[in-house]
C-alpha positions in Angstrom: 169.0 25.5 110.3 165.8 27.2 111.4 164.4 26.6 114.8 161.2 24.6 114.7 159.6 27.3 116.7 159.9 29.7 113.7 158.6 27.8 110.6 159.0 29.4 107.2 156.2 31.7 106.1 153.9 30.5 103.3 153.2 32.7 100.3 149.6 33.2 101.4 150.9 35.0 104.5 153.0 37.4 102.4 150.1 38.2 100.1 147.9 38.9 103.2 150.3 41.9 104.2 151.6 43.0 100.8 148.1 43.5 99.2 146.8 46.0 101.9 150.2 47.9 101.7 149.8 48.3 98.0 146.2 49.4 98.4 147.2 52.0 100.9 150.0 53.3 98.6 147.6 53.5 95.7 145.0 55.4 97.7 147.7 57.8 98.9 148.9 58.4 95.3 145.3 58.9 94.1 144.5 61.5 96.8 147.8 63.3 96.3 147.1 63.8 92.6 143.3 64.2 92.6 142.1 67.4 91.0 139.7 69.6 92.8 136.0 69.2 92.0 134.7 71.6 89.4 132.7 74.5 90.9 129.0 73.8 91.0 127.1 77.0 90.1 124.4 78.4 92.4 121.4 78.4 90.1 120.2 82.0 90.6 119.0 81.6 87.0 120.3 78.9 84.7 120.6 79.5 81.1 121.0 76.1 79.7 123.8 73.6 79.8 126.8 74.1 82.0 130.3 73.2 80.9 131.9 72.1 84.2 135.1 71.2 82.5 135.8 74.8 81.7 135.2 76.0 85.3 137.8 76.6 87.9 137.3 75.8 91.5 139.2 79.0 92.5 137.0 81.2 90.3 134.3 83.2 92.0 132.5 84.0 88.7 129.1 82.6 87.9 129.4 79.4 86.0 127.6 79.1 82.7 127.7 77.2 79.6 128.4 78.5 76.1 125.8 81.0 74.9 125.2 83.4 72.1 127.0 86.6 72.2 123.8 88.5 72.5 123.0 86.9 75.8 126.1 88.3 77.4 126.5 91.7 79.1 128.2 94.3 77.0 131.9 93.7 76.7 131.6 90.5 78.8 134.3 87.9 78.1 133.3 84.7 76.5 132.0 82.1 79.0 134.6 79.7 77.5 137.4 82.0 78.4 139.5 80.6 81.2 140.1 83.0 84.1 143.7 83.7 85.1 144.3 83.3 88.8 147.1 84.4 91.1 148.3 82.7 94.2 146.0 81.8 97.0 147.4 84.7 99.0 146.4 87.1 96.4 149.9 87.9 95.2 150.9 88.0 91.5 154.0 85.9 91.9 154.3 83.0 89.5 153.2 79.6 90.8 156.2 77.2 90.6 155.5 73.6 89.6 157.4 70.9 91.7 160.3 69.2 89.9 160.7 65.5 89.6 163.0 65.5 92.6 160.5 67.3 94.9 158.8 65.3 97.5 155.1 64.8 97.2 153.2 67.4 99.2 151.2 66.1 102.1 147.5 65.7 101.5 145.5 68.8 102.5 141.8 69.0 103.2 139.8 70.6 100.4 139.1 74.2 101.0 135.4 75.4 101.1 134.1 76.4 97.8 133.8 80.2 97.3 130.5 81.9 97.1 129.1 82.1 93.5 128.6 85.5 92.1 125.0 86.6 91.3 124.5 87.7 87.7 123.8 91.3 89.0 127.3 91.3 90.5 128.7 90.7 87.0 126.5 93.4 85.5 127.6 96.0 88.0 131.2 95.1 87.5 130.9 95.5 83.7 129.0 98.8 84.1 131.8 100.2 86.2 134.3 99.4 83.5 132.1 100.7 80.7 131.7 104.0 82.7 135.4 104.3 83.1 135.9 103.7 79.4 133.3 106.4 78.7 135.1 108.9 80.9 138.4 108.2 79.2 136.9 109.7 76.0 136.5 113.2 77.4 137.6 116.0 75.1 139.5 118.7 77.0 140.3 121.1 74.2 138.5 122.4 71.1 140.9 120.5 68.9 140.2 117.2 70.7 136.5 117.8 70.5 136.7 118.5 66.7 138.9 115.4 66.2 136.5 113.2 68.2 133.6 114.6 66.2 135.3 113.7 62.8 136.2 110.2 64.0 132.7 109.4 65.2 130.6 111.2 62.7 132.6 111.0 59.5 132.3 114.6 58.5 133.4 118.0 59.7 131.6 119.6 62.7 129.0 122.2 61.8 129.6 125.9 61.5 129.5 127.5 65.0 131.2 124.4 66.6 133.8 126.7 68.2 131.0 128.8 69.8 129.3 125.7 71.0 132.5 124.4 72.6 133.1 127.8 74.2 129.5 127.8 75.6 130.0 124.3 77.0 133.2 125.1 78.7 131.8 128.3 80.2 129.1 126.1 81.8 131.6 123.6 83.1 130.4 120.8 80.9 132.0 117.4 80.7 132.3 116.7 76.9 132.3 113.2 75.6 131.3 112.8 71.9 129.2 109.7 72.7 126.9 111.9 74.8 125.4 113.3 71.6 124.7 110.1 69.8 120.9 110.6 70.0 121.2 113.7 67.9 122.7 111.8 65.0 120.3 108.9 65.4 117.5 111.4 65.0 118.9 113.7 62.3 120.8 111.3 60.0 117.7 110.2 58.0 117.1 113.8 57.0 120.3 113.8 54.9 118.1 111.7 52.5 115.6 114.5 52.1 116.0 117.7 50.0 116.9 120.7 52.2 114.1 122.8 50.6 111.6 120.2 51.6 112.9 120.2 55.2 112.6 124.0 55.4 109.2 124.1 53.9 107.7 121.3 56.0 109.1 122.9 59.2 107.9 126.4 58.3 104.5 125.2 57.3 103.7 123.2 60.4 100.9 124.3 62.8 103.0 124.7 65.9 106.5 126.2 65.3 109.2 128.1 67.1 110.9 130.5 64.6 114.4 131.8 64.9 115.4 134.8 62.9 118.5 137.1 63.4 119.2 135.6 66.8 115.7 135.9 68.2 113.3 133.0 68.9 109.6 133.5 68.9 106.3 131.5 68.7 102.7 132.3 67.8 101.3 129.3 69.8 100.6 129.8 73.5 100.4 126.0 74.1 102.2 125.5 77.4 104.7 123.0 76.0 105.6 125.4 73.2 106.1 128.2 75.7 108.4 126.0 77.9 110.5 124.9 74.9 110.6 128.5 73.7 111.9 129.6 77.1 114.7 127.0 76.8 115.7 128.0 73.2 115.6 131.7 74.0 118.5 131.1 76.4 120.7 130.2 73.5 119.0 132.1 70.7 122.0 134.5 70.2 124.1 131.5 69.1 121.5 130.1 66.6 121.2 130.6 62.9 117.8 131.1 61.2 115.5 128.1 61.4 111.9 126.9 62.0 111.3 124.2 64.7 108.1 122.2 64.3 106.8 120.8 67.6 104.7 117.8 68.6 102.2 118.9 71.3 100.8 115.4 71.9 101.9 112.9 74.6 102.3 110.3 71.9 104.8 110.5 69.1 103.4 110.8 65.5 106.0 109.8 63.0 106.5 106.2 62.0 108.2 106.1 58.6 108.5 102.6 57.1 111.8 100.8 57.7 112.3 100.5 54.0 112.1 104.3 53.5 114.4 105.0 56.5 116.9 102.5 55.2 117.0 104.3 51.8 117.5 107.7 53.5 120.3 106.3 55.6 122.1 105.0 52.5 122.1 108.5 51.2 123.4 109.8 54.5 126.3 107.4 54.5 127.2 108.4 50.9 127.3 112.1 52.1 129.9 111.5 54.8 133.0 113.1 53.5 135.8 115.3 55.0 135.8 118.1 52.3 139.0 120.0 51.7 139.3 122.9 54.1 139.6 125.4 51.2 136.1 124.6 50.0 134.3 124.7 53.3 131.3 127.0 53.8 131.5 128.5 57.3 128.2 130.5 57.5 124.6 129.5 57.6 122.1 130.9 55.1 119.5 133.5 56.0 115.9 132.6 55.8 112.9 134.7 54.7 110.4 135.8 57.4 108.2 133.0 58.9 105.0 132.0 57.0 101.8 133.5 58.1 99.3 131.1 59.6 96.8 131.3 56.7 99.6 130.5 54.2 101.2 127.6 55.9 99.3 124.8 54.1 100.9 126.0 50.8 104.3 124.8 51.9 103.6 121.2 53.0 102.6 117.9 51.6 99.6 115.9 52.8 100.5 113.8 55.8 97.6 111.4 55.6 97.3 111.2 59.4 96.2 107.8 60.6 94.2 106.8 63.7 94.7 103.0 63.3 94.2 100.9 66.4 95.8 98.9 67.8 98.8 101.2 67.5 101.1 98.2 67.2 100.1 98.0 63.5 101.6 101.5 63.0 104.6 101.1 65.3 105.9 97.9 63.8 106.2 99.2 60.3 109.4 100.9 61.5 110.9 97.5 62.2 113.0 95.5 59.7 110.9 93.3 57.5 112.5 90.1 58.9 112.0 91.1 62.5 109.7 89.1 64.8 107.5 92.2 65.2 106.8 92.3 61.5 106.6 88.5 61.0 104.5 87.5 64.1 100.7 87.9 63.7 99.1 90.9 65.3 96.7 90.4 68.3 93.1 91.3 67.8 91.8 90.8 71.3 93.1 91.8 74.7 90.2 90.6 76.9 92.1 87.6 78.5 95.2 87.1 80.5 98.2 88.4 78.4 100.6 86.0 76.8 104.1 86.3 78.4 106.9 85.0 76.2 110.1 85.9 78.1 112.3 84.1 75.6 111.9 87.1 73.3 113.9 89.1 75.9 117.0 86.8 75.6 118.9 89.2 73.2 119.0 92.0 75.8 119.4 89.9 79.0 122.2 88.2 80.9 121.0 85.3 83.1 117.5 86.8 83.2 118.5 90.4 84.0 118.7 93.3 81.6 122.3 93.7 80.2 121.5 96.0 77.3 119.0 98.7 78.4 119.0 100.3 74.9 118.0 97.0 73.3 115.5 96.3 76.1 113.6 99.5 75.0 113.4 98.3 71.5 110.4 96.1 70.6 111.1 94.8 67.1 112.6 91.6 68.6 109.8 91.4 71.3 106.4 90.8 69.5 104.7 89.7 72.8 104.9 93.3 74.0 102.1 94.2 71.7 99.8 92.8 74.4 101.7 94.0 77.4 102.0 97.8 76.8 99.1 100.3 76.7 100.7 102.4 73.9 100.5 99.4 71.5 96.9 98.4 72.6 95.1 101.7 72.7 96.9 105.1 73.1 94.9 108.0 74.4 95.3 109.6 71.0 96.5 108.3 67.7 97.5 110.5 64.8 100.5 109.1 62.9 102.0 109.5 59.5 104.5 107.7 57.2 105.9 111.0 55.9 109.3 112.0 57.2 109.5 115.7 58.1 111.4 117.5 60.9 109.1 117.3 64.0 110.6 117.8 67.4 109.3 116.2 70.6 110.2 115.1 74.1 110.2 111.3 73.8 109.6 108.6 71.3 109.5 104.8 70.8 112.4 103.1 69.0 110.6 103.2 65.6 109.4 106.8 65.8 111.2 109.5 63.8 110.8 112.6 65.9 113.8 114.7 66.8 114.3 114.7 70.6 114.4 117.8 72.8 114.7 117.7 76.6 111.1 117.2 77.8 109.3 120.4 79.0 108.9 119.2 82.6 112.7 118.6 82.8 113.4 122.2 81.8 110.5 123.7 83.8 111.4 121.7 86.9 107.9 121.5 88.3 108.0 120.2 91.9 105.5 117.4 91.1 108.1 116.0 88.6 111.3 116.9 90.4 110.5 116.9 94.1 111.8 120.5 94.4 114.9 121.1 96.4 114.5 118.2 98.7 116.2 115.1 97.2 115.8 112.9 100.2 117.7 111.9 103.3 120.9 109.9 103.4 120.5 106.2 102.6 120.7 105.0 106.2 117.9 107.4 107.2 115.3 106.3 104.7 112.1 104.9 106.2 111.2 102.1 103.8 112.2 99.9 100.9 109.9 100.4 97.8 107.3 103.0 96.9 105.3 103.7 93.8 102.3 106.0 93.2 100.6 106.8 90.0 97.5 107.0 87.9 96.3 103.9 85.9 97.5 105.4 82.6 99.4 103.9 79.7 96.7 104.6 77.2 92.9 104.4 77.2 92.1 101.3 79.3 88.6 99.8 79.2 86.8 96.7 80.3 88.2 94.6 77.5 91.8 95.6 77.4 93.1 96.7 80.8 94.7 93.4 81.6 97.5 94.2 79.0 98.4 97.6 80.5 101.8 97.8 82.1 100.9 99.9 85.2 98.0 97.6 86.0 100.4 94.6 85.8 103.0 96.2 88.0 100.5 97.2 90.8 99.1 93.6 90.7 102.5 92.2 91.1 103.0 94.1 94.3 99.7 93.0 95.8 100.7 90.4 98.5 97.2 89.0 98.8 97.0 88.4 95.1 100.4 86.8 95.1 99.5 84.5 98.0 96.2 83.4 96.5 98.0 82.7 93.2 100.7 80.7 94.9 98.1 78.6 96.7 96.2 78.0 93.5 93.1 79.7 94.8 93.0 82.6 92.4 95.1 82.5 89.2 96.5 85.9 88.3 94.5 87.7 85.6 97.2 90.1 84.3 100.6 88.8 85.5 102.7 85.7 85.9 104.3 84.3 89.0 108.1 84.5 88.6 109.9 81.7 86.8 111.3 79.1 89.1 114.7 79.5 87.4 115.1 82.7 89.4 115.4 80.4 92.4 113.6 82.9 94.7 113.8 81.8 98.3 110.4 83.2 99.2 108.8 81.4 96.3 110.3 78.0 97.3 108.6 78.4 100.7 105.4 79.7 99.0 105.8 82.9 100.9 106.1 85.3 97.9 103.0 87.2 98.9 103.9 87.8 102.6 107.5 88.6 101.6 106.5 91.3 99.0 104.0 92.7 101.5 106.9 93.3 103.9 108.6 95.8 101.6 106.3 97.1 98.9 104.2 100.2 99.2 102.6 100.4 95.7 99.2 101.6 94.6 97.1 103.6 92.2 95.8 107.0 93.1 93.2 107.0 90.3 92.0 104.1 88.2 91.5 106.4 85.2 88.3 104.7 84.1 87.0 104.6 80.6 85.0 107.9 80.2 82.3 106.1 78.2 81.4 103.8 81.1 78.0 104.3 82.6 77.3 105.3 85.2 80.1 107.9 85.3 82.8 106.9 87.8 83.9 109.3 90.5 86.7 109.7 93.1 89.2 107.6 91.0 87.0 104.5 91.0 86.3 102.2 88.0 83.5 99.7 87.8 85.5 97.1 85.9 88.8 97.3 87.9 87.5 98.1 91.4 87.5 94.5 92.4 91.2 94.2 91.6 92.5 97.5 92.9 92.0 99.9 95.8 93.1 103.5 95.3 95.6 104.9 97.8 96.5 108.4 98.8 99.1 110.1 96.6 102.6 111.0 97.9 104.7 113.9 96.8 108.0 113.1 95.3 109.8 114.7 98.3 108.0 112.0 100.5 108.8 109.2 98.1 112.5 110.2 98.3 112.4 108.9 101.9 112.2 105.3 100.4 115.2 103.5 99.0 113.8 102.0 95.8 111.8 103.9 93.2 110.3 101.9 90.4 109.7 104.0 87.3 106.9 102.7 85.0 105.9 104.2 81.7 102.5 106.0 81.6 100.9 107.4 78.4 104.5 108.0 77.2 107.8 108.4 79.1 107.9 109.1 82.8 108.4 112.7 83.6 109.7 111.8 87.1 112.8 110.0 85.9 115.1 113.0 86.2 113.9 113.7 89.7 114.5 110.1 90.6 118.0 110.2 89.3 118.8 113.4 91.2 117.4 111.9 94.5 119.3 109.9 97.1 117.1 106.9 96.2 117.6 104.2 93.6 115.6 104.3 90.4 114.5 100.9 89.0 113.7 101.8 85.4 111.4 100.0 82.9 110.7 101.8 79.7 110.1 101.6 75.9 110.7 105.3 75.5 113.8 107.2 74.2 114.9 110.5 75.7 117.6 113.0 75.0 119.9 111.9 77.8 119.9 108.1 77.2 123.5 107.9 75.9 124.8 109.7 79.0 123.5 107.1 81.5 125.0 103.6 82.2 122.6 100.9 83.4 123.7 99.2 86.6 126.0 102.2 87.3 123.5 105.0 87.5 120.2 103.2 87.7 118.8 99.6 87.7 117.2 98.5 84.4 114.1 96.2 84.5 112.5 94.2 81.7 109.2 95.5 80.4 107.5 92.3 81.4 108.7 92.8 85.0 109.6 89.1 85.3 113.0 90.1 86.8 111.4 92.4 89.4 111.4 90.0 92.3 114.9 88.8 91.5 116.2 92.4 91.6 114.5 93.0 94.9 115.8 89.7 96.4 119.3 90.6 95.3 119.1 94.0 97.1 117.0 93.1 100.1 117.9 89.5 100.6 115.5 87.0 102.2 115.5 86.4 105.9 118.6 84.5 106.9 118.9 82.4 103.8 119.8 85.0 101.1 122.1 87.9 101.9 121.1 91.3 100.7 123.3 93.9 98.8 122.2 97.1 100.5 125.7 98.6 99.9 125.5 97.9 96.2 122.1 99.7 96.0 123.4 102.7 97.9 126.4 103.0 95.7 124.3 102.9 92.4 121.9 105.5 93.9 124.7 107.8 95.0 126.7 107.4 91.7 123.5 108.1 89.8 122.8 111.2 91.8 126.3 112.6 91.4 126.3 111.9 87.7 122.9 113.5 87.1 124.2 116.6 88.9 127.1 116.7 86.6 125.7 115.9 83.1 121.9 116.3 83.4 121.8 119.9 84.6 119.8 122.6 82.8 123.1 123.8 81.4 123.6 120.4 79.8 120.2 120.6 78.2 121.2 124.0 76.7 124.5 122.5 75.4 122.7 119.5 73.9 120.0 121.7 72.2 122.5 124.1 70.9 124.5 121.3 69.3 121.3 119.7 68.0 120.0 122.9 66.4 123.4 123.7 64.7 123.3 120.3 63.1 119.6 120.7 62.2 120.3 124.1 60.5 123.1 122.6 58.4 120.9 119.7 57.2 118.3 122.2 56.1 120.9 124.3 54.3 121.2 124.0 50.5 125.0 123.9 50.8 125.1 121.3 53.6 127.6 119.0 52.0 130.2 121.8 51.9 129.5 123.3 55.3 131.6 122.8 58.4 134.0 124.1 61.0 137.7 123.5 60.1 139.6 126.2 61.9 141.6 123.7 63.8 142.9 122.2 60.5 144.0 125.5 58.9 147.7 126.4 58.9 
């Protein structure tokens, strides 16, 4: 019998204690089994929808949603691919799941989320891997070189291949078959032409280097011809007879319609066979003496040279018929602010930064560049033909059909292009961030078209006053755009883009290169229609520019002759170009240089990544230094004058075979003989 002092508890009393207990148990169970929050990406530059469900909180990689393959860096894994992670301590031991008998682990506080990688971090990482893959292809014996050739080219190497290999090894060359891809890009269409036509067109051209019996000569005294002749004479003893037609203009001249090149390439592919060794012809044919000047016109077909402007109408005919360049309407006026359409850059970008520098230099998918590049608006000179014939030159656009040689200024090593023997101080001893000096070239600018010229745009984008007035809405930019907000620039958020750029940029024109038809005649580098927008500044020798860390390289009338000097320096080249050169397949973007889109919309993002912004955005000075030093070391290894000789020797052996009547049966096969 219970004591009256302790009456029985009512059900309501029990509920009052049991319910909180159950609530606490449920909360404990929820927290013990709660998954970590998905990683929230730092929006350096968003590219659309994000798929958080496929993100891992332990992953340091930049989170992004599904995207087309063309938007990814080369060899980048799919954004949907789940990363494989090791233990938190970094070991590779397997992570053991608890058994049913294990006690629940105590609740731990959530760790801080790791810093999110910048898109450039990923591009640099991939570039390192691509470079290692490239080095792994090195051929260290003649047999390996011949085998790599057959595997990549689909035919036997040309006669003289053994002598070429011996010459390369005597000059301590690193041999990777990929290094010579430009040769075959240039020469392969000529397999679609008759060899007699190739020889006649070359021999009959106005400016030619002739090689006969191991001796190279030229009638022309044009300085480019003489520089190229000097280069070829260093290897003349290894060359068969041939005639080498040269383009003496800054601008390229051959733009064969895509439909014709496509037909020639079909013939080239049909000619790719590995002929039986017993039937191989191992010697080149001998040629008759060079044609006299007054008889040259008898050997060539009419080229019907064109001077059409804008040059875009000529250049785009080398694009596929279904390409945007061919399908989008051509501009007829360049007198207003250019139209910027960065969406056309998507195929060659990753999160707003160039991931495929080769594709970036092509314009068939970028029709807006017709109003953003001086070469397309009004070149200094225009003289183009649709006729394919073997003309050699120092640079070209993606749709031109010249055969590339190393540019004369690279071989001649003029100090104004190379900087001489002074390649700059060590990284830590440099005196400033960014410097650029140049003339307002790019073509023939005038009062009604200068707003579309690339150098004018770049200089304007480095004018802190112009930027500040544009940000404040006082003075809209006339030839550039403020950066897209998706780059998430800290300075732009604070409306301090102008002051920020002024802190690190030393950029200016040395001469406004005014239209010569303007009256009154302009003097001292001034120009009546651009003086209100630009002030000229004193020039600086390259040796002085090498005391700065970052060297933007912007196209002029054609390619920039300073690029090799920049690569050999202790500074970091930031390269924007539409031009192809002989060495392109030897360089890896983000490993040896920093690529920049031809609109320059990524310029400020690149600089914020390297320089940082005050205390809110960390810089990556160490990354910049490493790219600069890696580029310098690589240029000193594969862009030497000896490498130019090796490239040209290989090129001319291939050219001589294509111009030989027995070309399908010609080759070097000694490594296959018993």
